[in-house]
C-alpha positions in Angstrom: 130.1 106.2 63.2 134.0 104.9 63.5 136.0 105.6 67.0 137.7 107.8 64.7 135.4 110.0 63.3 133.4 110.4 66.9 137.4 111.6 68.2 137.6 113.9 65.2 134.0 115.8 65.7 134.2 116.0 69.8 138.0 117.3 69.4 140.3 114.3 71.7 142.4 111.6 70.9 141.3 108.2 70.8 142.5 106.9 73.6 141.1 109.2 76.1 137.5 107.3 74.4 139.1 104.1 75.2 140.1 105.2 78.2 136.8 106.2 79.1 134.9 103.3 77.8 137.3 100.9 80.2 136.3 103.2 83.3 132.5 102.9 82.3 131.9 106.4 81.9 131.3 106.8 77.7 130.0 103.9 76.3 130.3 103.0 72.4 126.9 102.3 71.6 128.2 98.7 69.7 131.8 96.5 69.3 132.0 94.8 66.3 132.6 91.1 68.2 135.3 90.8 65.0 136.9 93.6 64.5 137.1 95.3 68.1 136.1 98.7 66.6 134.2 100.3 68.8 131.1 102.4 67.2 129.3 106.2 68.5 126.1 107.9 67.4 125.3 110.7 67.1 123.5 111.0 70.3 126.8 110.0 72.4 128.1 113.4 71.5 126.7 115.8 74.3 127.9 113.2 76.9 131.5 113.5 75.3 130.8 117.1 75.3 129.8 117.2 78.6 132.9 114.7 80.5 135.4 116.9 78.2 133.8 119.9 79.6 133.6 119.1 82.9 137.6 117.6 82.7 138.5 121.2 81.6 136.2 122.7 85.2 138.9 120.3 86.7 136.4 117.5 87.8 137.6 113.8 88.4 136.8 110.9 85.9 134.9 109.2 89.8 133.9 112.7 90.6 131.9 113.5 87.0 130.5 109.4 87.6 129.0 110.3 90.3 127.9 113.7 89.1 126.2 111.7 86.1 123.6 110.7 87.8 122.2 113.8 89.5 119.7 115.7 87.8 120.3 118.2 85.6 119.0 121.2 87.7 121.8 120.0 90.2 124.5 119.2 88.2 123.8 122.9 86.3 123.8 124.1 90.1 127.1 122.3 90.6 129.0 123.2 88.0 127.9 127.0 87.9 129.7 126.7 91.4 133.0 125.4 89.7 
């Protein structure tokens, strides 16, 4: 789906998704080299929801980036503590 559709599904702004892309936090699956349009698959929705939830809990983007490499059990423990 195009970035606009993906943003609507995630209930966020296109500019936020572009920022996450620049930060290597949430990369699109494909960028059309002629139009520059970003395309996301449905499999990226869980990543987007996780990032948005962690932002809501007060994590910085750097913290989110670092914690994305943690095993799920450690991540759940960290979230529970927050």
